N, C-alpha and C positions, 0 to 999 in steps of 0.2 A: 331404579330401572335413573333416576337424575348420579344416584352415584360412578355408572359403566359409562354416560355421558361426560360427567369432569376426566378418567378417565383414560379416555379416546380425548378430550380433549386435551389433557395431560402429558398426551404421549404425544401427535401432532404437533401441538406446543414446540413439544423439547427435538419433534424431530425436524420441524422448522429454521432454530432456535443459531446461529451463523456460526461456524466452528472460533475458535480461539485459539489464540497461537499466542504463550506465554512465556515471552522474553526477558522478564522483568523482576521474577527469579531463580530462570536453570536458561541457559544458548548449549543443552545439553541437543544432540543430533532426536534424539525420543519423544522431546518436545517439539516439535515440529515432524514427526511419521514417516520420516528420515532413510527407507526403507534400507535394512540393514545389508543388501543382496550390494546396495551402491552405495557403499559411505568411502569407498575407493575414491570415489567421484568427488572434485574440489566441489561441482553445483549439482544442484537437485533443484527441477521445475518442476511444481505443482499448478493442475488448472482444476480454480474457480467457479469462473464465470455466475458469481455472486457475491451473495457478503459475505464478509471475513471481518473478524476479531483480531485485530496485534498488540499486543500490551509491550514495546518497548525498553520500559522500566516503570517505575512509578509513578511518575507523572503525563507522560507519555502515552495513548494507544492512538489505535485511528482503527477505523469504522464505516467499515462500509463496502459498496462494493468493487469487487477485483478480478481479474478476469485469467493475471493468475501470478503468481507469489517463486520469485525464487531462491532457494539459501544459499551460502555461499560458508562454506565452514571449512574452519584448520584449522588441526590433531582435534575434531572426534568436539568441535565446537563450533556453533552462529556467529561467522563475522562480518555479513552482512545479510536485510532482506531487501532483498527488489519485489517492491505491486505495482502491477497494472492495468492501470485503472480504465476506470471503458473508454468507446469517441465519447468525445466532448462536443461544443459550442470552442467556437474562441473567447465568450463568456463566460462555459462554466467552465473552462479551464482558470483560464485570469481564477474565478473566484474558488473554485475549492484547495490549485497550486498557493493564491496565499490566504486562506486559512495553515492547508497545514503548513503553511513559514510561518504566520505568526504564531500557532502552535509553542514552535521552538523557536522566539526569537534569530530566527537570519530573518533578511533585509527582503524588506518586496521589492526595495525599486528595479530591481531585474525585470522583475517582472507589469509594472506599474509601463514599463517603457513596452517593454514586449507587445502589450498589449491594443496602445497605442501610436508602435508600430502594425500591427493586423490589422485596426482598426483604417485603418491610411490605408490599408492595401497591401502590407505587403503582410508575405506568410512566411515566418524564420522557424525557431526554436527557441532556448531559451532554456534559463536553468539559474537555480537558487541553492545555495549554499553554503551549510556552516562548517566550518572540520575545526570546534577548536574546543568543542562540548566532547565530553565519552561516548557517547552516544551519537557520528555524524549526524546529519540530515541529506542529503540533498533533491531537491521540486525540479524536474526538468518537465517540461514542456516537448514532448514531439508531433512529428509531422502525422497525421493514422492513412493521408489523401486517401480518405474518406468527403466528398462531396459539404453533404448534409452534417458529416461531426469527422470534421477534417483537425481534433487533436486527441488524442490522451497523453495519459501527466506516468510517467518511471517518479514512483518516490521511493527513493530507496534510504535505509538508516545503515552505521558501519559501523562498527564497533577500533 
């Protein structure tokens, strides 16, 4: 009986693990599950509404809640990944964006100035980017138009 419980737990555990998109080894369309019938399209979007793990390269991995992910392709190779993170408060959006920026050594100064403006009552958007890397990250805080959680983050990496 105990072994059945272990097997059951193992199956449940595996079923609840976050999907993994590993672009650190290959960026071909099969690796992201891009449907063959849609491969003539330049962009493919998949809804997740849950946790997702994306390995951009050996040194950079995202693991967190995602509403949707868009993949752009050029000649059968992924050229961009865009992750829409859930709606957040200003404080949570600021802390999340700073954490993401620090992973790539992106300047957090625009994010800090944005948060200061938000605390002063100004509602606007901001982006922090770094274009001098082989993988070019972009972290944007955008308006969600939701009172309790007025912001969401678009986290993109371009090749």
